[in-house]
N, C-alpha and C positions, 0 to 999 in steps of 0.2 A: 560179190555178196556180201563181201567182209563186210565191203561200206556203206554196203544200205542198212546191213546191218547196226553196224556201230553210228550210223547219222540217225536212226533210230529210236536206241536210246538217248543217245543227247538231246533228237525234241523230245524224249519225254520229261530230262531230268530241267530242260527248261519251261516245259510248260508246265507241269509241278512247280518251279520257282517262281514262274507269275502267278499260279492258282493259289499258291502261300501267302502274294507278296497283296495280294488286292481282291482272299476271300472273305465273303463275309457273312454269317451263319444265317440260314432264309428266314424266310420269316413265320413264327409259330411253334422254331426251338428258339431254346434258352440260349443267351448269350455266351458264351466260353470267358472266361479270367481274363484277366489283360492285358497277360504276356501269349494267350492263344491263336488270336487271328493272321498275325503276323510276324512269321519265323524268318520272314526276310525285306530287309527296311528296299528302298529305292534303288538306293546305291548300289546294295548285293545285284540285285535285278540289273542292276545296268554294266557290273563289269560281266555279267554275266554276258548277257546279249553280246559287249565286245569282245572276251572271247571269243564267242560263239562266228563272230564276223572274222576275228585273226585264223581261227581253226582252216572255216571257210575258203577263204583266200589261202590260206596259206600249201592247205588240200593234203594233208598230213593226218592218214589216219592213227596213228599214233600218238599225235598231239593231240588228234580227239577224242580218243578211247582217255589219254590221261586226267587230260582234264574234266570229261564225262564221269569216270570214277572217284576225282579229288571229288569233283563236288555233290556227287550221290553220296561220300563220305561227308562228308563236312553239314548238309542235309540230314544225315539220319542222327547225327553227333547234336545237333539244334533242336531237333526233333526229342532228343531225347532229358539235353537240358532245360527242356520246358516243362517235357514232363516231371521231370526230379525236380523242377521250381517251382510249379503249377501245386505238385504238393508239401511243399518244403512252405507256401503259405497259406495251406490251409489246415496245415498242423496247427502251424500255425496262429491260426486266425481262431480255433475253433474254441480253447477257452473259454475268448473274452464273448465273444457270440451263445454259447452256454449259459453262463452268468449272467448274459440280460436275460434270455427266453426261463431264467428263474426269476430273474427280479420280476416281471411278466405273468408268471405262475403263484410267486407271495403274494400280488396286488391284484389276484383274483379272476386274470386275462382267460378266455378259454382259448386251446390252441390255436386258430385261428388267427380270435385280435392277435395272441403274443408275435403272432409273426408276420402280420401288418404292422406292431407297433417297434419288433428287432429289425426290421427292414431298413429303416432309417437308418439307427447307430451302427449296424452292424458294420464289420471293419472291410476293408474292401473287395475280398474271397467273395462274403457270404452277402453282399449288400442286392451285386447285381444278382443272382443263383431265388435270393430269397421274393427279390422284384418281380421276378421268373415267375415264380408258383402266384403270387400273387396274379398278373398276368393273364393264367393259365382258367385261374379260378371266374378272371370274371371274363373270359371270352368258352366260360361253359360245362371249366371239367372240376368233378367234386375232391375237396380237401384229399385225400389220400392220392387219389391219379397223381397231380400235380406237387406233390411231391416229389415225385418219380425225379422232376427236373433238378435238386439237388445235389444226386447223386450221380446223373447223370452230365453233370457239370462240375462238380465239387473232389466227384468222385467217389471213390472205397470210405477217407478217411469220414463223411458226412452218413455213411449210412447208419450209422443206432442212432442216429440225430431222429431221422427218416422216420428209423425205427420206433419210437419214442411219441414222437408228435405226431405217429398210424395209430401207436396202439393206446393213447391217450382222447384220440377223434373218435372211432370205432369202439371203443369197450369204455371208458371214460372212466379211464388209469387213471393215476395220481398225479402228474405231472411231477411236481418240487423232486419228491426223492429220486428217481428218474435218472434227472437230473442233474441232480448233485451227485452221481455216482458216475454218470460221464464224464462229469467234467473235470471231476478227478481225475479219474483215465487220461482225461486229453491232459491233463496239468504234466501228468510223468512223461506221456508220450515229448509232447513240448522240449522239456526239459533230455529228453534224453537225444536227440534232437540239437539241439542246443553243444550239447558235451560232446557230440559226435563234432559236429561244426567246429567245434573249441580242438578237439584232438586231432584236424584233420588241417590245422594253420600249422603247425609247424613245421609240415611236409609239403605245404603249399608254399612257403616261403624258403626254404632248402635253397630252391634252385636259384631267386635272387639272389640269396645272402651270398650262396657260390658263384656267382656270377660277376659281383658288383665288389665284394668285400674280400676274395683269398687273392683277384689281381692285387686293387691294395696292400695291402697286407705282404703277398710275396715284395712288389714293389719298394716297399719302404724299408724291409728285412733284407730285402738282397742287391737294394741297391746301391745302398753306404759297401755294400763289401766288394762288390763289382771293380766298383770306379777305385777303393785302394788298390786293389788288385791290378787294376790298367795302371791306374800312377805309381806303383812298385815298379811294373818290368817298364813304363816309358825310361825309368830312371836305372 
């Protein structure tokens, strides 16, 4: 019974790894960000298959459970890293995208025309999402409904932009002042994330510095002393 449960858990982990490697967005849905579709490389899937073969050949339930748990934890951590990187990429690109929308609004473009123009020059996280909005419009969705693709693809940081575009399209609200306010807030968020990343850098460098510099420092300071003591004792 235990063997069946462990084998089922292992099979679920392997199938999830294969699905994450070759998964493609269904037709008609918005594309994800560049780091989203493939969480596992072909090398990772190959190593997973090799570990599966080793566990089956060895017939060790403990080894199978340990490797399965390790892969599940690593998969979970990879998903969290991808999600965090995706959110940071959106936050960093949002001010530039809002500036492009402001240029279109100042030029007198409607929200629909401004979105089509911005999609050509927007940073990578927003370019694919804005193209997906245009695709939804071409297949028959109205502009307000097609804007939901931005939130589905980019997450919560894009929701204020969706609200401003929707209000301008439905109610005829002024697009320029609202975009300027959003751009100011987006720049503050980007600056805070940059400062936070800069504060984390010393902590990230602590282990490499301790691993590489401290042994060399100890060797340079203690080796002459030890060598002198050994030379004195030998005399």
